[in-house]
C-alpha positions as CSV (number, residue, x, y, z in Angstrom):
1,M,0.5,-29.7,-7.4
2,L,-0.3,-28.8,-4.1
3,W,-0.4,-24.9,-3.2
4,Y,-0.1,-23.4,0.2
5,V,-1.5,-19.9,1.1
6,V,-0.3,-18.5,4.3
7,I,-2.0,-15.4,5.6
8,E,-0.4,-13.5,8.5
9,L,-3.3,-12.4,10.7
10,L,-3.0,-9.3,13.2
11,V,-4.2,-10.4,16.4
12,L,-5.9,-7.4,18.3
13,H,-8.1,-7.0,21.2
14,N,-11.6,-5.7,22.1
15,P,-12.2,-3.9,25.5
16,E,-13.1,-7.3,27.0
17,G,-9.8,-8.9,26.1
18,R,-11.0,-11.0,23.3
19,E,-8.8,-11.5,20.2
20,I,-9.8,-10.0,17.0
21,D,-7.9,-11.7,14.1
22,I,-7.7,-9.2,11.2
23,N,-5.9,-9.8,7.8
24,P,-3.6,-6.6,7.4
25,A,-4.7,-6.6,3.7
26,E,-8.2,-5.8,4.6
27,I,-7.7,-2.7,6.6
28,T,-8.6,0.5,5.0
29,S,-8.1,3.0,7.9
30,L,-6.9,3.5,11.3
31,R,-8.7,6.2,13.5
32,E,-6.9,7.1,16.7
33,T,-9.8,7.9,19.3
34,A,-9.7,11.4,20.9
35,P,-10.2,12.4,24.5
36,D,-13.5,13.7,23.9
37,D,-14.7,10.2,22.6
38,T,-16.7,9.6,25.8
39,P,-18.5,6.5,26.7
40,G,-22.1,6.6,25.8
41,K,-21.3,8.2,22.5
42,D,-20.1,5.7,19.8
43,L,-17.2,3.9,21.8
44,A,-16.9,1.7,24.7
45,P,-14.4,2.5,27.5
46,G,-10.8,1.5,26.7
47,I,-10.9,2.1,22.8
48,R,-7.9,3.3,21.4
49,C,-8.0,2.8,17.8
50,V,-11.1,2.1,15.3
51,V,-9.9,-0.1,12.7
52,G,-11.8,0.3,9.2
53,L,-12.0,-2.7,7.0
54,T,-12.7,-3.6,3.5
55,D,-16.3,-4.8,4.1
56,G,-17.3,-1.4,5.5
57,K,-17.2,-2.7,9.0
58,Y,-15.0,-1.3,11.9
59,A,-13.2,-3.1,14.6
60,S,-12.8,-1.0,18.0
61,V,-9.6,-2.3,19.8
62,V,-7.5,-1.3,22.8
63,E,-4.1,-1.3,20.8
64,T,-3.1,2.1,19.8
65,C,-3.2,3.1,16.0
66,Q,0.6,3.7,16.2
67,S,1.3,0.1,17.4
68,I,-0.9,-1.4,14.6
69,R,0.6,0.5,11.9
70,K,4.2,-0.5,13.4
71,S,3.2,-4.2,13.1
72,I,1.8,-3.7,9.7
73,T,5.0,-1.7,8.4
74,S,7.5,-4.3,10.2
75,E,5.7,-7.3,8.4
76,I,5.9,-5.7,5.1
77,D,9.6,-5.1,5.7
78,R,10.2,-8.6,6.6
79,L,8.4,-9.9,3.4
80,Q,10.3,-7.6,1.3
81,R,13.7,-8.5,2.6
82,E,12.4,-12.6,2.0
83,E,11.7,-11.6,-1.5
84,K,15.6,-10.5,-2.2
């Protein structure tokens, strides 16, 4: 018997435009950056959202937390419709 595992990865981008593929099931938190998150502190310019991952690491991305949350929610809704 042959089994296929399909994982839908969320494609996000770092400030240099490189793609970061993230498994949505591995996301633990989304933190929107604040206007006082100035360069020279912890974040590079252009970072809009810090994505917390289950391995304790973080991905700093240019997408907004709202758009990431919307993508995840849309995918969950789609999968639930397919189950019915």
